[in-house]
N, C-alpha and C positions, 0 to 999 in steps of 0.2 A: 539541383541543389541538395544539400545534405540535410538529414533530419537532425534537429536540435531540440533540447529541452528548454522550456520556459515556464514561468508561472501560469497556472490555469486561470482562465477568466470565465465568467458566467456563460458567455456565448460558446464556450467549448463543450458544455455539458452534453449536448445531443450527440456529438461525435464520441465522447467518452462513454456514454451509454451504449453506443453501437460496438465499441471495442470490448466493453465488458460483456456484452451479450455473446460475442464470438469467443471470448477467452474463458469465460466461466459459465457455461450453460447450466451446470449443476449447482452453481452458487450465485445466481444472478441477483443483482440488487436494482431496485427501482430508481428512476431519475431523482426522486425526492432524497434518496440517500446521498447521492453525489452533490446535489445542491446544498444539502445540510452540512456535509463535511467541508465543502469549500467555504461556506459562510462561517463555520466554527473556527477554522484554522487555515486561512488562505496561504500562509507561509509554507505549509506542507503539501500543497497541491500543485502538481506539475503536469504538463502535457508535452508529448513529443510531436513536433510538427515540421513541415517543410515550408519555410517562409511563413506566410500567413494562412496556409492551408488548414484543413481540418485535422484534429488530433488523430495521430496514428498510434498513440500509446499514452499512458498516464501513470502517475504515482500519487497516492494519497496517504498522508501520514499526519498524526496529530498527537498532542500530549495525552497520556492515558495512565492507568494504574498498572503496576507490575503484576505478572501472573494472572492477567485478565484480558479478555477480548470482547469488544462490543458485539451484541447479537447481529447476525447477518440481516440485511434488508430491513433495517430499523433506523428510523430517525432518532437521533439522540438529542436530548434537551439542552445539553451543555457539556463542556469538558469537566472532568472531575475536579473537585476543589483542591486536591493535593496530588496532582499527577506525579508519577515517578520516572517516566521515560517517554520516549517517542514511540508510538505504535504505528508501524507501517501497515496500513489497512489493505492496500491493494497496489499491485504493479502489474500492468498488462500491456501487451503490444498487439496491434492488428496483425493478423497472419502475414500480410505483405511486408511488414516492418521487422519481422523477426529474422534473426540470424546475422545481424550486422554488428553485434557487440555493443549496442547502444544502452543496454540496461546497466552495465557496470558504471557508466558515467553518472547516472542519476542516483544509484545506490550510494556511491561515494560522495556525491554532492549533498545528499540528505545526511549522511553520517558526519561530514565536516560541518554542516550547518548546525546539526544537533549538538555536536561537541562544542562548537563555538558559543552556542546558547546555554551551555552548562548542563546539558542532559547527560546522564551517565551511561545510557544504553538506548538501543533501538530494538524493539521486539516485533514479532509478527507470528502469524499462523501460516505455515507452508501447506499448500494443498496441491493436488494434481501432480504428485510425484516431484515436487520442486525442492525438496529438502536438500539434495546435493547441490543444486544451483545456489541456494542460500548459504550453504557451508562454504562454498568457494568465495563468497563475499563476506566471510568472517562471522557468520551466525552459527550459534551452537544450540543443539537440542537442549531443552530445559524441561524436565519432568515437572508436572504440576498436578497434584491430586485435585486441586480446586477447579482445574480446567478440564479434567478427564471427560466428563459428560458432555460439555460443550464441544470439545474437540471431536468426539464421536459423531456429532451432527454434521461436521465438515467432511466426513469420509474417513475410511480406515487408514489412509496415509497421512492424515493431518498431524502436524508437529508444531508445538509452540517453540519458538526459537528466539534467542537473544544475541545481540552483538554488543559487547561492552565497548564503550568509547574511551 
């Protein structure tokens, strides 16, 4: 069977944490962060699965402020009162699920959903030398003095990027 994207459910979180641990060893987030994001905005949480098997990848996104990124590995109390865009917090695949071109489908699904909901843009912080990947999906680097210190904590290659919708 082929891997397909579907909305995330609470029983997916253990597998999501496993994928995150493999994908982001230098930026790992606790289970509580994933539970928190799913509870805050389930519409922006997806998993890649084969039938009803465990998650082999995930995408988490939610409404947020422009030129801002929530702190890593932190539970947030709520979404901002006046969000300006959709923030793509995380996209990761299990190493065995990589290379099949499955990420483009979920990035486009998120962009179409966000545009349909009236959001003007999707933003993210690219890490692990992923900026070129995101550029291929319509994201553009955006300099932000307000984010400079926070981006430094993500590593020297971190880039704040925005895709207008």
